[in-house]
N, C-alpha and C positions, 0 to 999 in steps of 0.2 A: 470198192472202186479200184480198178487196176491202173497202174501207171501207163500212160501212152508210150509207145515205142520211141517216139521222137524225144520225149522227156528223158528216158533212160539214156539215149545216145548223147544228149546235151550234157547231162550230169557226168557221164563217163568222160567225155571230152574235157570238161572243166577240170576234173580231177587229174587227168593225164597232163594237161597243159600246165596247171599250177604246180604239180609235182616236179615237172621239168624245170620250170622257172625258179622254184625254190632251191634247186640244187646249184644255182649260179651265184656269183658274188652279189651280196645284197647290202654292202656297206662300204665305207671308205674312211676309216679312222685308225690312227696308229695305236689307239688303246685296245683294238681288237687283237693285238699280238698276245695278250695275256689269256690264260685259261682256255676255255672253249669259245672265246670271242666275246663280242658285245652282246649282252642278253637283251632279247627283244621284249618290248612291253606287252605283247600279245593282245593289245586292245584294238577294237574296231574304231571307226571314226567317231561313233557316238561316245564311247567311254573316253577315247583319246582327247576329245575337245572339252571334256569335263575334268581335266587333270589326271586322267587315267583311273578314276574310281570305277568300281564294278563289283566289289564283294557283296554289297547290299543293293545293287542296282537291279531293277526289274522293268521289263517292257513286254507288253503282250504281243508285239508285232516285230520284234527283232531278237537277235541272238547275242547274248553276252558271254564271251568265252572266258571271263575271269573267274566266274564261280559256277561250278557244275549244277548247283541247285537253282540257278536263275531261270533255266528254261522251263521250270515248273510253272512260270507265270504266263507262258504263251497261250494264246486263245485256243479253246478246243477246236478240233477239226481243222487245224491250220497246217500249212506247209510254208516254211520260210527258207528262202535262199539269200545268203548274205555274202557279198564279195567286196573286196576293196583293194586299192592301190596305195602305196606310200612313196613319197618323194622327199628328198632331203638335200639341203645345201648348207655346207659348213665352211667356216673360216678357221683354219688352224694357225695358232699364233704361239711362237716361242720367243725367247729373248732376242734372237738375231734372225728370225725368219717369219714369213707369213705365207700361207698357201690356201687355196680354195679347193674344195672337193664337193662332188654331188653324186647322187644315184637315184634311181627309180625302179620299183619292182612291185610285184603283187604282195599285198599285206596278209590276206587271209581268204579262205574259201570255206564257207560253212553251210550246213543244211540242218533243218530241225523240223520235227513234226510230232504229232500225238500218236502213240501206239494203241493205248487204251484210255479209259476214262481218267485215271489218275497216274498214267505212265507216259512220259514224254522222253524223246530221245533226240540227240544231235550228233553229227559227225562232221569232220572236216580236216583241213590242213592249215597249219600255222607255223611260221618260222620261230624257232626257239633262240638260236644264237647266230651271230653273223661274224665272219672274218673277212676283212678286206683291207690290205695295207701294202704300201711300197715305200720302204725307208732307205735312204742313202746316208751313211755316216762317213765323212771324210777324215782321214788321219794322216798327218805329216810324219813320215818315218825318216828321222834324221840319219839313222844308221844305213838306210838304203838310198837316201837322197831322192825319195819318191813319195808321191801322194797315193795313199791306199784308199779305195772306196769299198766300204762294207755295205752290201746290198741285202736287205731283208724283205722278203715278199710273203704274203699270205692270202689265201682265198678259201671260200667255201662256207660251211656252217652246218648247224644241226636244225632239223625241222621236227614237227610233231604231227603224226597222223592219229586222230583220236576218235573215240565214240563215248558219248555221255548218256547215261540213263538216270532219269530223275523221277522220284515218286513223290506225289503230293500226299503226305501221310495224313494230314488234316487240311481243313480249309486254309489254315494260316502257316502250316509247317511243310517245307519241302527239303528233301535230302537227295543229293545227286552224287554220283560216282563217275569220274572220268578215267577211262583206261585207254592207253594208247601206246604208240611206238615212237621212241626217239630214233631218228635215222639221219645219216648225212656223212659228208666227207670234208675234212679240213686238211689243206696242204700248206706247209710252211717250208721256206727254203732260205739258205744263206750262201752268199757268193762273195768272195774277196778278190778284188782285182786291182791292178796297177793302172791309174788313171790315164797316163800318157803312153801306155804300151798297147798298141792296137792289135798286133799280130802275135797272139799268145794263146795258150790253152790254160784253163783254170779248173779247179775241182769245185763242183757245186754240191752242197749238202742239202738233202731234202728229207722231210718227214711227212708221210701221208697217212692220216688216221681216218679209219672208217668206223662209224658208230652205228650200233643197232641193238636196241633192247626195249623191254616193256616198262611202263611206269603206271602209277595210279595217283589220283587226286580226289579228295573228299570235300564236298561243299554242303553247307546248310544255310537256309534262310527262314526267318520267322517274321510274320506280319502281326501287327497289333494296332489298335486304334487309341490315339491319345484323347481325341474328342470327335465331334461330328465333322470338324473341318480338317483335322490332321491325322495322318497315319504314319506309322514308323515301321521300317524294316531293319532287322538286325541280321547280319550274315557273317560267316566264317569259312575259311578254307584251310586245308591241311594236306601236306604230302611229306613223306619221309625220304631219306637219302636213297638214291637209285644208283646201283652199280651197273653202268652201261658197258656192255662188251665192246672192246676196242681192238680192231686189227690194225697194226701199225707196220708200215714199210719204211725202213731207213735206207736211203738211197744215196750213193755217191756217184756222180757222173762227171766225165770229162767234157767240158763245154768251151765254146769260143766266146769271146767278149760280146756281150749283148749289143745288138744294133736295133735302134728304134723300138726298144722294149722287147725284142725277140731274142731268145737265147738258143742257139743251135747246139744240140747234144751230139757229141762225137761218139761216145760209147759209155756204157755203164761199167763202172769200176767195181762197185761192191753193192750188194743188196742183202738186207737182213729183215726178216719178217718176225714180228713179235705179237703174241696175243695177250691182252691184258684187260684192265677195267679202268673206266673213268667214273669218278663219283660225282653225280649231279646232286647238289644238296637239297634237303627238304625245305619247305616253306610253311609259314603260319601267318595268316592274315585275319584281320577283323574289320568289319565295316558297319556303318550305320547310315540310314537315309530316311529323311523326313519328307513326306509328300503332302501337299495341300490341294485338295480337290482335283488332283491330276493335272493342275496347271503349273505347279512349282515343285521342283525336287532339289533338295540340298543334301549332299552326302559327304562322308569322311571315310577314308581307308587308311589303315595302318598295317604294314606288311613287313615281315622279317624273313630273310632267307639266310641259311646257315652256311655261307661260303667258306668258312674256316674248315669245314669238312671236305672241301673239294680236293681230290687227288687225281693225278694222272700218272700211270705207270708206277703206282704205289709211292709217288713222291708228292709231298705237300705242295699245293699250288701257291702258297704264300699269299692267300687272299683273306679278307676279313668278312665278317657277317655284314650283310647289307640291310638297310632299313629304308622303307619308302613311306612317306606320308603325303596324302593327296586330299584336296578339298575341291568339290565341283558342284555345279548347279545347272539345271535345265528349266527354262521358262517358256510356257506357251500362253500368249495373251488370251486367245479364245479358240480352242480346238474345234468348236462347232459353228464358228462364224460363217455365214452364208455370203457375205459381201466383201470380206477382206481376206485375201490370200495371206498377207503378211501376218495377220493375227493367228493364222493356223500354223505358221512356221514355228519350229522349235529353236530357241536361242540358248546356246550353251557356253560355259566358261569354267575355268578351273586353274589350279596351281598345284604343283607337286615339288617335293624336295626329297632327294635320295642321297643317303650315304652309301656310295657304291662299294662293291667288293674289292675294287682296285686299291692296292696299297703299294705306292711307288715312292722311293726316296724318303721313306719314313713318314709319308703323308697318305691318309685315306681320302680318296677323291670324292668330291661332292658334285651332284648334278641337280640343277633346278630348271623348271620349265613353267611357262605361263601359256595357257591355251585358250582358244576361242573356236566356236563352230556354229553351224546351223543345220537344221533338218528340214528338207523341202518335201512336203507331202504331195503324193500323186493323187489325181482326181479319182473319187469314188473307190478308194482303196485305202488300206492301212500301210501301204508301201511308202518308203521314203528314200530320197537321195540325201546322203549325209556328207558334210565337208567339215574338216577340222584343221586347225593350224596351231603349231606350238613354236614359241621362241624360247630358246634355252641355252644353257652353258654347262659344259662338263670340264672339270679341272681348272687349273690356273697357270699363270706364267711363272710365278716364283718357284724356287727350289728345283730348277731345271726340269720343270714340267711343261706340258703343252695345254693351252686353253682352246677348247673346241666350242666355238660359238655357232649355233645352228638354228636353222628354220626348217621345220618339218611339216609336211602336208599329208593328210590322209583323205582320200575320196572313196566313198563306198555306196552301195545300194542294198537296201533290205527289201526284198520282194516278198510280199505276203499274199497267200492265196488260200481260199477256203476249199477244203477237200471233203470227200465222203458225205456231201450233202445230197439228200434225195429231193429231186424236183417234184413239186406238187402241181397237179393240173386240175382245173375245175371243168 
């Protein structure tokens, strides 16, 4: 069966629009000033509302981007379109200040289908890291009898365009390989100005980094039966360090004092282009999930990423290895109920703890989140609308740090369609 022309046009437009949006600022936190920014959790609303678990998660009618082997579980002759949005509201608190920030953007765009009997594939776009901050640090200079404002700004991020191929080696064993491209641009700038001097020129220092290189990730999942009522899935993921080609432009510009957030450039003073590499560290993760009659799922993920290997311009990034532990569950009262829609809904919850790679003022920052969500089935189909919410905290106030208390929402749709079926007529 050939794809209809309209379907091809729709898919192409989705990819183009999402690629454009993913190139824009996708976060607003001062902690994105470090490394390549704040690392995205890569989860869809289903995994997100279960604490972010996904290494051993399987679903026959949705796409799980956390383990390449998971798409081996999608139904034969299926085509799945999975897209979602993310929205976040944060309260940033320090010892003498408090500020609110928010953003909304596309979270992911995924496609998956069966190529052959035991061969399934998926491709899509996912944000990998986000940079978005605007920091003002005021300093009283006694020698100048002036107040100096140090302004730090950053925007951009790195995204992933990937394709996954998964082979069902046996009925119970699936192996998947994700190959893809890291790409994106991150711009950081620094401007120092005198607060009460309006008519003056200043030197603005900027660094614009453009990233582009290939990566790979391996995943495996194995299913087994505990008894007639319970089944278990064990999963693992692995990737090695990736040296990403980085084109950097170091720019010094003569500018006027910013007005309403806009800085007018008078002229470029100096520009230096440098070609180098940025090391994106490898990751290893292990997961386990227990299922009861397809009504109840309970899972655990443990993941470690080796951020101590992160380097930019051959300089140690000063980061620590991160560890993520997550527990989540999904419950369906009665997926075959004819009289109660609420019994066919999927109810999800989870909790996660992460020792992040951020190491500031002698402290490695922790992040914790509690999540909830629901899956709304659509009539006469395996498609669902999925909603997830997480309440969490990154960092703390003590030791001259900032506490980021946030509420994050993810909304998505998993559209499932049967393809390649031959109609029979009597």
